[in-house]
N, C-alpha and C positions, 0 to 999 in steps of 0.2 A: 172262607174257612182258613184258620191259622193251622198250618200243617208243618210239623217237624219231621226229621228223618232219623230213624234208628237203624244201625247196622250191627251185624254180629261180628264182633272184633276178634273172635277166637282164631280164625285162620288167616288173619291179615297181618302183615308186617307194619311197623310204625309208619314207614313211608307210604304204604297203601292206605292206612287210616287217614293220614294227613291229606292225601290226594282226594279221598272220598269227601272229607270235610270241606276242602277247597271247592270241589264241584258242587256240594250242597249249598254253600254260600253263594257261589256264582249263579246257581239255578234259582235262587230266591227263597229257599227254605228258611223258615224263621228260626229253626233250632236244629241242633245236631246232638243226638243222644247215643250213649254207649251203656251197655250193661256191665255188671261185675260178675265175672265167672272165674274159673280157675285158669286165668290167662292174664292179660294186661290189667294192671291196676287202673281203674277207671278214672280216678281223680288225677293221678300223675299223667295219664294220657291226655285228658282234657286240658290240663295246664299247658302241656307241650303244644297241643293243637291250637289252643287259644292264643298262644304267643305268636303263632305263625299265620293264623286265619282270623282276620278282623271281622267285626260286624255281627256274625251269627251267634245266637245264644247257645250255650252248652249245657247238657243235662245228663244226670245219672239216673238210670232206670234198671235196677236200683242198687244202692249200697246196703248190704246186710248190716244190721245194727249190732248183732251179738259180738262179732270178732273185733269191733272197733269201739273203744271207749269214747264217750261224748267229748272228752277233752282232746283226744287224738283226732277225731273226725272234725271237730270245730277247727283245729289247726290246719288240717288238710284243706277243708272247704274254703277257709278264709285265705289261704295261700293261693288257691285257684282264683278266687275273687281278685286278689291284688294283681296277679299276673295278667288276667284277662280283662281288667277294667270293669269288673262287676257283672259278668255275663253268665254266672252259674245258676242253674236250677238244680237244687240238691234233692234228689229223690231217694228216700230211704225206706227200708222195710225189714220185717223180722225174718224173712226167708221162710224156710220150711223145716219141720221137725227132722226129716231125713238128712238134711244138710247140717243143721245146727247141732244135733246130738251125735249123728254118726260120723260126721267129718270133723267138726270142731270140738266135740266132747262137752258142750255146754248143755244145761237143762233147758228144755223148751216149755217148761211148765208155765202156763198162763202168759202167752206171748203178748196179749193186749195190755196186761199190767206192765210188762217189760217195756213196751213201746211208750206207754204213758209216762213212765218214770224216765225213760231215755230222753223223750222230748222235753220233759220238765227241766232237765239239765242242759240239753243241747241248744234249745231256743235261746235262753239267756247268754250262753257262751258265744253263740254266733253274733249276738248284739254287743259283745264286748263287756258283758257284765260279769261280776264275780259271783260264783255259785258256791253253796255249801249244802249240797243235796244228799240226803240219806233216806233211801227208800228200801223196800223189801228186796229188790233185786239189784240195786245199783247204788254206788256211792260216788259222788263227784265233788271235788273241792278245788277251787282255783279260778284262774282267768286266762283267756287266750288273747294276746295282743298281736295283731298283724297290721302294721301301719298301712293306711290307705285302703283297707278292705272293708267294704260294706257287707251287711248280712245278705246271704243269698236267699232267694225264694226257697221255701222249705215245703216239700211235698211228701206225703206218706202213701205207700202202697197199701190201699185199704179197699176191701171188698165187702166184709161183713158189717153189720150195724154198729157194733162196739168200736171197731177200728175206724169207721167213717166218722163217728162222733168225736173220737180222739183227734183225727186229722182236722176236723172243723174247729175244734177248741184250741189246739196247740200248734197248728201248722197253717200254711197258706192254702192248703187244699190236698187233693188226692191225685194219684196216678194209678190208673186201672189197667188191667189186662184180662182178656177173655170175657169182658163185659160188653155185650152188644147194646144196641139202642133200647131194647126192652128193659134190660137190667139198669141202665142209666135212668130211664124215664120213671120206672116204677119203684126203684129201690135206692140207687146210689145218690142221685141228685137230690131227691126229697130228704133223705136222711142227713146228708151233710149240710144242706141249706137250713135244716131245722136248728142248727147250732152256729152257723156262720152266714153272714149276710151276703158276701160275694166270694165264695170259695173258687179256687181254680179246680176244674175237673178236667184232667189231662188224660185222654183215652188213648191207650196204645192199641193199634189195629194192625193185624197182619194182613197184607194186601198183595194180590197178584193179578195183573192184567194179562189174561190168557184167552186163547180161542177155545181150548178144550177144558171146560170147567170140571168135568168129572175126573179127568186124569189129574189135574192139579189138586183137587180136593183129596184124592186117594194118596198122592205123594205127601201132602201136608199131614194127613192123618197118621201115616206111617212114621213120619219124622217127629211128630209132637205127641204121640200116644201117651207118653209118660206124664205129660202135663195134666191130662185129664184124670190122673190117679192121685194127684196131690190134693189133700183135703180142702184147702182154701179155694183152689181152682174148681174142684169137683162141686163145691157148694154153690159157686156162682153159676156154673153150667147147669146144675140141677134147678136153680132158681128160674132159669130161662127155658127149662125143658129141653136142653140140648144134650146130645150124646158125647160130644168131644170138642176140642178146640177147632177142628175143621168146620164145625157148624157156626162158629163166630167169625172165622176168617172171611175177608171180603175178596171174592174171586169172580172174575167175569171179564167182559169186554169193557172198553172205556166208559160207555154210557152206564152200564150196570154198576160198575165200581163207583162212579160219581154219584149215582142215586143212593147207593148204600152209605157212602161217607156223609152225604148231606143228612141222612137220618140220624147220625151221631150228633151232629150239631143241633138238629131239631129236638133231640132228646135231652139236651142240656150240657153236652161236652163243650167246654170253653176253648179247648185246643185238641188237636189230634196229633199223634205221633205215628207216622206210617213206617211199618217194618216190612219192606218188600221181601218176598220169598219166591223161590222157584229157580229155574235155570237162569244163566247169566243174561240172556236176551230178554227173558220174561222180567227180570228185575230191572233191566235198563228201561224197558217199556213202561213198567210201573212207575219208576222214578220220573220219567218224562211227564206222565199224567199228573203225578202228585205235584210236581213243580208248576204245571200249568194251572192246577186248582188252587195252589197256595195263595191265600189272600183274596180269592174270588168270593163274591157275595153269595 
């Protein structure tokens, strides 16, 4: 299994993020991922980390599209590529109505149309091409030139059928969250493979190696309750017949966690991103197991 590591950057200093990335590389993780929240700028952070930590791939999970014009995002992504020697996996997504409209003040009308138009401009810009795109939601004209920068791999946060088709047509694949093996096998993988021959299907999985499963599940449910209320996440949970994110999280002892993660690979995930959760010792134990499993058949 190809396993990357994702950490919550919001309560960590830059020095702490750098140390975690160094440890991830030393432990053999194939990739290191950060999210974009109301905290560190993810691309700036990864550029800085990549300049100090060689070898490991670096990913965004994910950059919201609405507040960053494709010309600006292309410049940022290609800058990271140039600094890190081409190790960026650029995950993007439309975020959620409550964030886009209530925080940024943009319209969230027809987000799939927005993403299609965004990718129509962003993809060529990342390849160094000149664009003159005029769509219903977006206009982009110009070119971005960053010497020595190759296009990053481009992934789209996609869970519904329309977004998955867009990801297959205009990007290298999808990055999923709250989608377990059933959702991958029955919905996500068949939908994207219908329009793309060899798409990347990168599954984000919340993981905790613990002895008291019920206690860990209750803590996780309390912490992530709001995620189950967001429409895109609610839809993928309902598709699986699950009550909340705690029903997708992989929680158990070493053997149970390994079995659960192998089901993701069997369902068609090409890569996993492990997001350890729990108390500090639980997270350390989880990371040790993930490191041991990384690359195992």
